[in-house]
TORKOL-4160 file (C-alpha; in steps of 0.2 Angstrom, whole numbers, padded with zeros to 4 digits, m for minus):
383
<pt num="1" X="0359" Y="0291" Z="0102"/>
<pt num="2" X="0355" Y="0287" Z="0120"/>
<pt num="3" X="0354" Y="0270" Z="0126"/>
<pt num="4" X="0336" Y="0262" Z="0127"/>
<pt num="5" X="0330" Y="0252" Z="0141"/>
<pt num="6" X="0325" Y="0234" Z="0140"/>
<pt num="7" X="0306" Y="0238" Z="0140"/>
<pt num="8" X="0308" Y="0251" Z="0126"/>
<pt num="9" X="0317" Y="0238" Z="0115"/>
<pt num="10" X="0304" Y="0225" Z="0119"/>
<pt num="11" X="0289" Y="0237" Z="0114"/>
<pt num="12" X="0299" Y="0242" Z="0098"/>
<pt num="13" X="0300" Y="0224" Z="0093"/>
<pt num="14" X="0282" Y="0221" Z="0097"/>
<pt num="15" X="0276" Y="0236" Z="0087"/>
<pt num="16" X="0287" Y="0231" Z="0072"/>
<pt num="17" X="0279" Y="0214" Z="0072"/>
<pt num="18" X="0261" Y="0220" Z="0074"/>
<pt num="19" X="0263" Y="0233" Z="0060"/>
<pt num="20" X="0269" Y="0220" Z="0048"/>
<pt num="21" X="0255" Y="0208" Z="0053"/>
<pt num="22" X="0242" Y="0222" Z="0051"/>
<pt num="23" X="0249" Y="0226" Z="0034"/>
<pt num="24" X="0248" Y="0208" Z="0029"/>
<pt num="25" X="0230" Y="0207" Z="0036"/>
<pt num="26" X="0225" Y="0223" Z="0026"/>
<pt num="27" X="0232" Y="0215" Z="0010"/>
<pt num="28" X="0222" Y="0199" Z="0013"/>
<pt num="29" X="0207" Y="0209" Z="0017"/>
<pt num="30" X="0208" Y="0219" Z="0001"/>
<pt num="31" X="0211" Y="0203" Z="m0009"/>
<pt num="32" X="0195" Y="0195" Z="m0001"/>
<pt num="33" X="0185" Y="0211" Z="m0004"/>
<pt num="34" X="0191" Y="0211" Z="m0022"/>
<pt num="35" X="0187" Y="0193" Z="m0024"/>
<pt num="36" X="0170" Y="0196" Z="m0017"/>
<pt num="37" X="0166" Y="0210" Z="m0028"/>
<pt num="38" X="0172" Y="0200" Z="m0044"/>
<pt num="39" X="0161" Y="0186" Z="m0038"/>
<pt num="40" X="0146" Y="0198" Z="m0036"/>
<pt num="41" X="0149" Y="0205" Z="m0053"/>
<pt num="42" X="0150" Y="0188" Z="m0060"/>
<pt num="43" X="0134" Y="0183" Z="m0052"/>
<pt num="44" X="0125" Y="0198" Z="m0059"/>
<pt num="45" X="0132" Y="0195" Z="m0076"/>
<pt num="46" X="0126" Y="0177" Z="m0076"/>
<pt num="47" X="0109" Y="0182" Z="m0070"/>
<pt num="48" X="0108" Y="0195" Z="m0084"/>
<pt num="49" X="0114" Y="0182" Z="m0097"/>
<pt num="50" X="0101" Y="0169" Z="m0091"/>
<pt num="51" X="0087" Y="0183" Z="m0091"/>
<pt num="52" X="0092" Y="0187" Z="m0109"/>
<pt num="53" X="0092" Y="0169" Z="m0114"/>
<pt num="54" X="0075" Y="0167" Z="m0107"/>
<pt num="55" X="0069" Y="0183" Z="m0116"/>
<pt num="56" X="0076" Y="0177" Z="m0132"/>
<pt num="57" X="0067" Y="0160" Z="m0130"/>
<pt num="58" X="0050" Y="0169" Z="m0128"/>
<pt num="59" X="0054" Y="0179" Z="m0143"/>
<pt num="60" X="0059" Y="0164" Z="m0153"/>
<pt num="61" X="0043" Y="0155" Z="m0147"/>
<pt num="62" X="0031" Y="0169" Z="m0151"/>
<pt num="63" X="0037" Y="0182" Z="m0164"/>
<pt num="64" X="0039" Y="0170" Z="m0179"/>
<pt num="65" X="0021" Y="0163" Z="m0175"/>
<pt num="66" X="0014" Y="0180" Z="m0174"/>
<pt num="67" X="0022" Y="0185" Z="m0191"/>
<pt num="68" X="0014" Y="0170" Z="m0199"/>
<pt num="69" X="m0003" Y="0174" Z="m0192"/>
<pt num="70" X="m0002" Y="0192" Z="m0197"/>
<pt num="71" X="0003" Y="0187" Z="m0215"/>
<pt num="72" X="m0012" Y="0175" Z="m0215"/>
<pt num="73" X="m0023" Y="0189" Z="m0208"/>
<pt num="74" X="m0017" Y="0201" Z="m0221"/>
<pt num="75" X="m0020" Y="0189" Z="m0235"/>
<pt num="76" X="m0038" Y="0185" Z="m0229"/>
<pt num="77" X="m0042" Y="0203" Z="m0226"/>
<pt num="78" X="m0038" Y="0209" Z="m0243"/>
<pt num="79" X="m0053" Y="0199" Z="m0250"/>
<pt num="80" X="m0065" Y="0207" Z="m0238"/>
<pt num="81" X="m0071" Y="0225" Z="m0234"/>
<pt num="82" X="m0063" Y="0234" Z="m0220"/>
<pt num="83" X="m0079" Y="0236" Z="m0211"/>
<pt num="84" X="m0081" Y="0217" Z="m0209"/>
<pt num="85" X="m0063" Y="0212" Z="m0209"/>
<pt num="86" X="m0060" Y="0211" Z="m0190"/>
<pt num="87" X="m0076" Y="0202" Z="m0187"/>
<pt num="88" X="m0073" Y="0189" Z="m0201"/>
<pt num="89" X="m0055" Y="0186" Z="m0196"/>
<pt num="90" X="m0060" Y="0182" Z="m0178"/>
<pt num="91" X="m0075" Y="0171" Z="m0184"/>
<pt num="92" X="m0063" Y="0161" Z="m0196"/>
<pt num="93" X="m0050" Y="0159" Z="m0182"/>
<pt num="94" X="m0063" Y="0152" Z="m0170"/>
<pt num="95" X="m0071" Y="0140" Z="m0183"/>
<pt num="96" X="m0053" Y="0133" Z="m0186"/>
<pt num="97" X="m0051" Y="0130" Z="m0168"/>
<pt num="98" X="m0067" Y="0120" Z="m0166"/>
<pt num="99" X="m0059" Y="0108" Z="m0179"/>
<pt num="100" X="m0042" Y="0108" Z="m0172"/>
<pt num="101" X="m0034" Y="0119" Z="m0185"/>
<pt num="102" X="m0022" Y="0134" Z="m0181"/>
<pt num="103" X="m0027" Y="0152" Z="m0185"/>
<pt num="104" X="m0014" Y="0152" Z="m0200"/>
<pt num="105" X="m0022" Y="0136" Z="m0208"/>
<pt num="106" X="m0040" Y="0143" Z="m0205"/>
<pt num="107" X="m0036" Y="0160" Z="m0212"/>
<pt num="108" X="m0028" Y="0153" Z="m0227"/>
<pt num="109" X="m0043" Y="0142" Z="m0230"/>
<pt num="110" X="m0054" Y="0157" Z="m0227"/>
<pt num="111" X="m0044" Y="0168" Z="m0240"/>
<pt num="112" X="m0048" Y="0155" Z="m0253"/>
<pt num="113" X="m0066" Y="0156" Z="m0250"/>
<pt num="114" X="m0066" Y="0175" Z="m0248"/>
<pt num="115" X="m0061" Y="0176" Z="m0266"/>
<pt num="116" X="m0078" Y="0171" Z="m0270"/>
<pt num="117" X="m0086" Y="0184" Z="m0259"/>
<pt num="118" X="m0090" Y="0195" Z="m0274"/>
<pt num="119" X="m0100" Y="0180" Z="m0281"/>
<pt num="120" X="m0108" Y="0173" Z="m0265"/>
<pt num="121" X="m0107" Y="0188" Z="m0253"/>
<pt num="122" X="m0096" Y="0191" Z="m0238"/>
<pt num="123" X="m0110" Y="0186" Z="m0226"/>
<pt num="124" X="m0108" Y="0167" Z="m0232"/>
<pt num="125" X="m0089" Y="0167" Z="m0230"/>
<pt num="126" X="m0089" Y="0159" Z="m0212"/>
<pt num="127" X="m0102" Y="0146" Z="m0216"/>
<pt num="128" X="m0093" Y="0141" Z="m0232"/>
<pt num="129" X="m0076" Y="0141" Z="m0224"/>
<pt num="130" X="m0083" Y="0130" Z="m0210"/>
<pt num="131" X="m0089" Y="0117" Z="m0223"/>
<pt num="132" X="m0072" Y="0118" Z="m0232"/>
<pt num="133" X="m0062" Y="0115" Z="m0216"/>
<pt num="134" X="m0074" Y="0101" Z="m0212"/>
<pt num="135" X="m0071" Y="0094" Z="m0229"/>
<pt num="136" X="m0053" Y="0094" Z="m0227"/>
<pt num="137" X="m0054" Y="0085" Z="m0210"/>
<pt num="138" X="m0065" Y="0071" Z="m0216"/>
<pt num="139" X="m0055" Y="0070" Z="m0232"/>
<pt num="140" X="m0038" Y="0070" Z="m0223"/>
<pt num="141" X="m0032" Y="0085" Z="m0233"/>
<pt num="142" X="m0025" Y="0102" Z="m0228"/>
<pt num="143" X="m0037" Y="0116" Z="m0226"/>
<pt num="144" X="m0031" Y="0126" Z="m0241"/>
<pt num="145" X="m0030" Y="0111" Z="m0252"/>
<pt num="146" X="m0048" Y="0106" Z="m0247"/>
<pt num="147" X="m0054" Y="0123" Z="m0250"/>
<pt num="148" X="m0046" Y="0124" Z="m0267"/>
<pt num="149" X="m0054" Y="0108" Z="m0273"/>
<pt num="150" X="m0071" Y="0113" Z="m0266"/>
<pt num="151" X="m0070" Y="0130" Z="m0274"/>
<pt num="152" X="m0065" Y="0122" Z="m0291"/>
<pt num="153" X="m0080" Y="0110" Z="m0290"/>
<pt num="154" X="m0091" Y="0125" Z="m0286"/>
<pt num="155" X="m0085" Y="0135" Z="m0301"/>
<pt num="156" X="m0087" Y="0120" Z="m0312"/>
<pt num="157" X="m0104" Y="0113" Z="m0307"/>
<pt num="158" X="m0112" Y="0128" Z="m0298"/>
<pt num="159" X="m0118" Y="0116" Z="m0285"/>
<pt num="160" X="m0123" Y="0130" Z="m0273"/>
<pt num="161" X="m0136" Y="0136" Z="m0285"/>
<pt num="162" X="m0143" Y="0119" Z="m0289"/>
<pt num="163" X="m0160" Y="0123" Z="m0282"/>
<pt num="164" X="m0160" Y="0141" Z="m0289"/>
<pt num="165" X="m0152" Y="0153" Z="m0301"/>
<pt num="166" X="m0138" Y="0165" Z="m0298"/>
<pt num="167" X="m0150" Y="0180" Z="m0301"/>
<pt num="168" X="m0163" Y="0173" Z="m0288"/>
<pt num="169" X="m0148" Y="0170" Z="m0276"/>
<pt num="170" X="m0143" Y="0189" Z="m0277"/>
<pt num="171" X="m0161" Y="0194" Z="m0272"/>
<pt num="172" X="m0159" Y="0184" Z="m0255"/>
<pt num="173" X="m0155" Y="0193" Z="m0239"/>
<pt num="174" X="m0139" Y="0189" Z="m0229"/>
<pt num="175" X="m0148" Y="0175" Z="m0218"/>
<pt num="176" X="m0156" Y="0167" Z="m0233"/>
<pt num="177" X="m0139" Y="0166" Z="m0242"/>
<pt num="178" X="m0130" Y="0159" Z="m0227"/>
<pt num="179" X="m0144" Y="0146" Z="m0225"/>
<pt num="180" X="m0144" Y="0141" Z="m0244"/>
<pt num="181" X="m0125" Y="0140" Z="m0245"/>
<pt num="182" X="m0124" Y="0130" Z="m0229"/>
<pt num="183" X="m0137" Y="0117" Z="m0235"/>
<pt num="184" X="m0129" Y="0115" Z="m0252"/>
<pt num="185" X="m0111" Y="0113" Z="m0245"/>
<pt num="186" X="m0117" Y="0100" Z="m0233"/>
<pt num="187" X="m0127" Y="0091" Z="m0246"/>
<pt num="188" X="m0111" Y="0090" Z="m0258"/>
<pt num="189" X="m0100" Y="0085" Z="m0243"/>
<pt num="190" X="m0112" Y="0071" Z="m0238"/>
<pt num="191" X="m0113" Y="0065" Z="m0256"/>
<pt num="192" X="m0095" Y="0064" Z="m0258"/>
<pt num="193" X="m0092" Y="0056" Z="m0241"/>
<pt num="194" X="m0105" Y="0043" Z="m0245"/>
<pt num="195" X="m0096" Y="0038" Z="m0261"/>
<pt num="196" X="m0079" Y="0038" Z="m0251"/>
<pt num="197" X="m0086" Y="0027" Z="m0237"/>
<pt num="198" X="m0093" Y="0014" Z="m0249"/>
<pt num="199" X="m0078" Y="0013" Z="m0261"/>
<pt num="200" X="m0059" Y="0011" Z="m0261"/>
<pt num="201" X="m0057" Y="0028" Z="m0267"/>
<pt num="202" X="m0052" Y="0043" Z="m0255"/>
<pt num="203" X="m0060" Y="0060" Z="m0255"/>
<pt num="204" X="m0044" Y="0067" Z="m0261"/>
<pt num="205" X="m0044" Y="0055" Z="m0276"/>
<pt num="206" X="m0062" Y="0058" Z="m0280"/>
<pt num="207" X="m0061" Y="0077" Z="m0280"/>
<pt num="208" X="m0045" Y="0076" Z="m0290"/>
<pt num="209" X="m0054" Y="0066" Z="m0304"/>
<pt num="210" X="m0069" Y="0077" Z="m0303"/>
<pt num="211" X="m0059" Y="0093" Z="m0306"/>
<pt num="212" X="m0053" Y="0086" Z="m0322"/>
<pt num="213" X="m0070" Y="0084" Z="m0331"/>
<pt num="214" X="m0084" Y="0091" Z="m0320"/>
<pt num="215" X="m0087" Y="0106" Z="m0330"/>
<pt num="216" X="m0090" Y="0096" Z="m0346"/>
<pt num="217" X="m0101" Y="0084" Z="m0337"/>
<pt num="218" X="m0111" Y="0099" Z="m0329"/>
<pt num="219" X="m0115" Y="0106" Z="m0346"/>
<pt num="220" X="m0124" Y="0090" Z="m0351"/>
<pt num="221" X="m0135" Y="0091" Z="m0335"/>
<pt num="222" X="m0125" Y="0077" Z="m0326"/>
<pt num="223" X="m0127" Y="0075" Z="m0308"/>
<pt num="224" X="m0113" Y="0076" Z="m0295"/>
<pt num="225" X="m0118" Y="0059" Z="m0288"/>
<pt num="226" X="m0115" Y="0051" Z="m0305"/>
<pt num="227" X="m0099" Y="0060" Z="m0308"/>
<pt num="228" X="m0092" Y="0055" Z="m0291"/>
<pt num="229" X="m0097" Y="0037" Z="m0294"/>
<pt num="230" X="m0088" Y="0036" Z="m0310"/>
<pt num="231" X="m0073" Y="0044" Z="m0303"/>
<pt num="232" X="m0073" Y="0031" Z="m0288"/>
<pt num="233" X="m0075" Y="0016" Z="m0300"/>
<pt num="234" X="m0060" Y="0021" Z="m0311"/>
<pt num="235" X="m0049" Y="0024" Z="m0295"/>
<pt num="236" X="m0055" Y="0006" Z="m0289"/>
<pt num="237" X="m0050" Y="m0001" Z="m0306"/>
<pt num="238" X="m0032" Y="0005" Z="m0303"/>
<pt num="239" X="m0033" Y="0021" Z="m0314"/>
<pt num="240" X="m0023" Y="0036" Z="m0309"/>
<pt num="241" X="m0032" Y="0052" Z="m0304"/>
<pt num="242" X="m0026" Y="0063" Z="m0319"/>
<pt num="243" X="m0029" Y="0050" Z="m0332"/>
<pt num="244" X="m0046" Y="0045" Z="m0326"/>
<pt num="245" X="m0052" Y="0063" Z="m0326"/>
<pt num="246" X="m0044" Y="0067" Z="m0343"/>
<pt num="247" X="m0052" Y="0051" Z="m0350"/>
<pt num="248" X="m0069" Y="0056" Z="m0345"/>
<pt num="249" X="m0067" Y="0074" Z="m0351"/>
<pt num="250" X="m0061" Y="0068" Z="m0368"/>
<pt num="251" X="m0076" Y="0056" Z="m0369"/>
<pt num="252" X="m0089" Y="0070" Z="m0366"/>
<pt num="253" X="m0080" Y="0081" Z="m0379"/>
<pt num="254" X="m0079" Y="0067" Z="m0392"/>
<pt num="255" X="m0098" Y="0063" Z="m0390"/>
<pt num="256" X="m0103" Y="0081" Z="m0390"/>
<pt num="257" X="m0094" Y="0084" Z="m0407"/>
<pt num="258" X="m0095" Y="0067" Z="m0414"/>
<pt num="259" X="m0076" Y="0066" Z="m0416"/>
<pt num="260" X="m0072" Y="0052" Z="m0427"/>
<pt num="261" X="m0089" Y="0045" Z="m0427"/>
<pt num="262" X="m0090" Y="0042" Z="m0408"/>
<pt num="263" X="m0108" Y="0047" Z="m0406"/>
<pt num="264" X="m0113" Y="0039" Z="m0422"/>
<pt num="265" X="m0106" Y="0023" Z="m0416"/>
<pt num="266" X="m0117" Y="0023" Z="m0401"/>
<pt num="267" X="m0132" Y="0029" Z="m0412"/>
<pt num="268" X="m0130" Y="0013" Z="m0423"/>
<pt num="269" X="m0135" Y="0003" Z="m0408"/>
<pt num="270" X="m0151" Y="0013" Z="m0406"/>
<pt num="271" X="m0145" Y="0024" Z="m0392"/>
<pt num="272" X="m0149" Y="0043" Z="m0394"/>
<pt num="273" X="m0134" Y="0054" Z="m0389"/>
<pt num="274" X="m0143" Y="0071" Z="m0392"/>
<pt num="275" X="m0159" Y="0078" Z="m0384"/>
<pt num="276" X="m0173" Y="0086" Z="m0394"/>
<pt num="277" X="m0164" Y="0103" Z="m0394"/>
<pt num="278" X="m0148" Y="0096" Z="m0401"/>
<pt num="279" X="m0138" Y="0096" Z="m0385"/>
<pt num="280" X="m0129" Y="0082" Z="m0379"/>
<pt num="281" X="m0138" Y="0070" Z="m0367"/>
<pt num="282" X="m0130" Y="0066" Z="m0350"/>
<pt num="283" X="m0117" Y="0052" Z="m0351"/>
<pt num="284" X="m0127" Y="0043" Z="m0337"/>
<pt num="285" X="m0143" Y="0043" Z="m0348"/>
<pt num="286" X="m0133" Y="0037" Z="m0364"/>
<pt num="287" X="m0124" Y="0023" Z="m0355"/>
<pt num="288" X="m0139" Y="0018" Z="m0346"/>
<pt num="289" X="m0148" Y="0015" Z="m0363"/>
<pt num="290" X="m0132" Y="0007" Z="m0370"/>
<pt num="291" X="m0129" Y="m0005" Z="m0356"/>
<pt num="292" X="m0141" Y="m0019" Z="m0361"/>
<pt num="293" X="m0134" Y="m0019" Z="m0378"/>
<pt num="294" X="m0116" Y="m0019" Z="m0371"/>
<pt num="295" X="m0120" Y="m0035" Z="m0361"/>
<pt num="296" X="m0124" Y="m0044" Z="m0377"/>
<pt num="297" X="m0108" Y="m0039" Z="m0386"/>
<pt num="298" X="m0092" Y="m0050" Z="m0387"/>
<pt num="299" X="m0075" Y="m0044" Z="m0381"/>
<pt num="300" X="m0070" Y="m0038" Z="m0399"/>
<pt num="301" X="m0086" Y="m0028" Z="m0402"/>
<pt num="302" X="m0084" Y="m0020" Z="m0385"/>
<pt num="303" X="m0066" Y="m0015" Z="m0388"/>
<pt num="304" X="m0071" Y="m0008" Z="m0406"/>
<pt num="305" X="m0085" Y="0002" Z="m0399"/>
<pt num="306" X="m0075" Y="0008" Z="m0384"/>
<pt num="307" X="m0061" Y="0014" Z="m0396"/>
<pt num="308" X="m0073" Y="0024" Z="m0407"/>
<pt num="309" X="m0082" Y="0032" Z="m0392"/>
<pt num="310" X="m0067" Y="0036" Z="m0381"/>
<pt num="311" X="m0052" Y="0035" Z="m0393"/>
<pt num="312" X="m0037" Y="0024" Z="m0393"/>
<pt num="313" X="m0029" Y="0032" Z="m0378"/>
<pt num="314" X="m0044" Y="0031" Z="m0366"/>
<pt num="315" X="m0055" Y="0016" Z="m0373"/>
<pt num="316" X="m0049" Y="0005" Z="m0358"/>
<pt num="317" X="m0056" Y="0017" Z="m0346"/>
<pt num="318" X="m0073" Y="0017" Z="m0355"/>
<pt num="319" X="m0073" Y="m0002" Z="m0355"/>
<pt num="320" X="m0070" Y="m0001" Z="m0336"/>
<pt num="321" X="m0085" Y="0010" Z="m0333"/>
<pt num="322" X="m0096" Y="m0001" Z="m0344"/>
<pt num="323" X="m0090" Y="m0017" Z="m0336"/>
<pt num="324" X="m0093" Y="m0010" Z="m0319"/>
<pt num="325" X="m0109" Y="m0002" Z="m0323"/>
<pt num="326" X="m0119" Y="m0009" Z="m0308"/>
<pt num="327" X="m0105" Y="m0003" Z="m0297"/>
<pt num="328" X="m0107" Y="0014" Z="m0304"/>
<pt num="329" X="m0125" Y="0014" Z="m0301"/>
<pt num="330" X="m0123" Y="0007" Z="m0283"/>
<pt num="331" X="m0111" Y="0021" Z="m0278"/>
<pt num="332" X="m0123" Y="0034" Z="m0287"/>
<pt num="333" X="m0137" Y="0028" Z="m0276"/>
<pt num="334" X="m0126" Y="0029" Z="m0260"/>
<pt num="335" X="m0122" Y="0047" Z="m0264"/>
<pt num="336" X="m0140" Y="0052" Z="m0269"/>
<pt num="337" X="m0147" Y="0045" Z="m0252"/>
<pt num="338" X="m0132" Y="0053" Z="m0242"/>
<pt num="339" X="m0130" Y="0036" Z="m0233"/>
<pt num="340" X="m0114" Y="0043" Z="m0224"/>
<pt num="341" X="m0119" Y="0061" Z="m0220"/>
<pt num="342" X="m0107" Y="0071" Z="m0210"/>
<pt num="343" X="m0117" Y="0088" Z="m0209"/>
<pt num="344" X="m0135" Y="0092" Z="m0207"/>
<pt num="345" X="m0143" Y="0106" Z="m0217"/>
<pt num="346" X="m0140" Y="0119" Z="m0202"/>
<pt num="347" X="m0121" Y="0115" Z="m0203"/>
<pt num="348" X="m0120" Y="0104" Z="m0188"/>
<pt num="349" X="m0108" Y="0090" Z="m0187"/>
<pt num="350" X="m0116" Y="0073" Z="m0187"/>
<pt num="351" X="m0110" Y="0055" Z="m0189"/>
<pt num="352" X="m0091" Y="0053" Z="m0193"/>
<pt num="353" X="m0088" Y="0071" Z="m0192"/>
<pt num="354" X="m0096" Y="0073" Z="m0175"/>
<pt num="355" X="m0086" Y="0058" Z="m0168"/>
<pt num="356" X="m0070" Y="0065" Z="m0176"/>
<pt num="357" X="m0073" Y="0083" Z="m0169"/>
<pt num="358" X="m0076" Y="0076" Z="m0152"/>
<pt num="359" X="m0061" Y="0064" Z="m0152"/>
<pt num="360" X="m0047" Y="0066" Z="m0140"/>
<pt num="361" X="m0035" Y="0069" Z="m0155"/>
<pt num="362" X="m0045" Y="0084" Z="m0162"/>
<pt num="363" X="m0047" Y="0091" Z="m0144"/>
<pt num="364" X="m0029" Y="0090" Z="m0141"/>
<pt num="365" X="m0025" Y="0099" Z="m0158"/>
<pt num="366" X="m0038" Y="0112" Z="m0154"/>
<pt num="367" X="m0030" Y="0116" Z="m0137"/>
<pt num="368" X="m0013" Y="0117" Z="m0146"/>
<pt num="369" X="m0020" Y="0128" Z="m0159"/>
<pt num="370" X="m0028" Y="0139" Z="m0145"/>
<pt num="371" X="m0011" Y="0140" Z="m0137"/>
<pt num="372" X="m0003" Y="0145" Z="m0153"/>
<pt num="373" X="m0016" Y="0159" Z="m0155"/>
<pt num="374" X="m0011" Y="0166" Z="m0137"/>
<pt num="375" X="0008" Y="0164" Z="m0141"/>
<pt num="376" X="0004" Y="0174" Z="m0157"/>
<pt num="377" X="m0004" Y="0188" Z="m0148"/>
<pt num="378" X="0011" Y="0189" Z="m0136"/>
<pt num="379" X="0023" Y="0189" Z="m0151"/>
<pt num="380" X="0013" Y="0203" Z="m0159"/>
<pt num="381" X="0016" Y="0214" Z="m0144"/>
<pt num="382" X="0035" Y="0210" Z="m0146"/>
<pt num="383" X="0035" Y="0214" Z="m0164"/>
């Protein structure tokens, strides 16, 4: 090998040094590039995860609600014809919103009323449902519970046909049926609310008692006003709903069949229990005639008569009715005069119902229910 000059050796050394530096700088660059790529991928993954979480939140907030609304719609629509199902479904949902109830709650109430469409007609379902929802609102009951009680009361007392007959009702056109049902529903609600507002009994308690005995009372021609008044008085006197209703049912049954001489015991005081055609007089008429005599009896005689009339299990409740007779008559008059009316004959909210419907509480509930309806629509698209 030939000898190198000093300058060649110098440049060899510099070249070797720069090559090592370049190699080290290249490795650092690759490490930096690799880190940058990993960071970018991590950012993309985090963004995707956040997006997925947000999408899942939307699904969780809408799909279950859509499922419940669809179930309620299906349940409602099975009771109406396919021709009117879409229109009636929308109508019921909008009625519910006006009272601050969700679509699901409204449709469940509508489904109960739609079960009577074969009897009343599909055209009256919205009007009847509106009355039932209002009934639940003023009585602090769920829509479905309120509707069930109102339907039970209708089935037992036929209050919708109070001023007519079912045969005559069937001959009416759609508008006439709707007007009649709205009027009768409003009157019934006004009567019950008038009793509630002037007594210590709630709407739920009164209707619970009524549903135990209204059918028997109706057969004697008893008025709903008197039935509600008796129910409220027994509740005020500390009676449980079920026992109060059963005691009245048994008393009507005992008087009608003269069980153990129950009717005979009253007749001995000069009070007729039968009409000329042999049917049982209304209890309001019987007790009205009996009351003057009752006032003259001593405690032992009162108990003996009550036991004969109502039986050993229920005689105390009969005594409570007779001892609070003036209270019964007072509440009956409140109901008859509809002193606490909440709906007019056209179905418009008045009085307490109007104030309640326009309150901030119901307005807020209505907005929430409307939002739920929108969320349900979004959820339906995601199903």
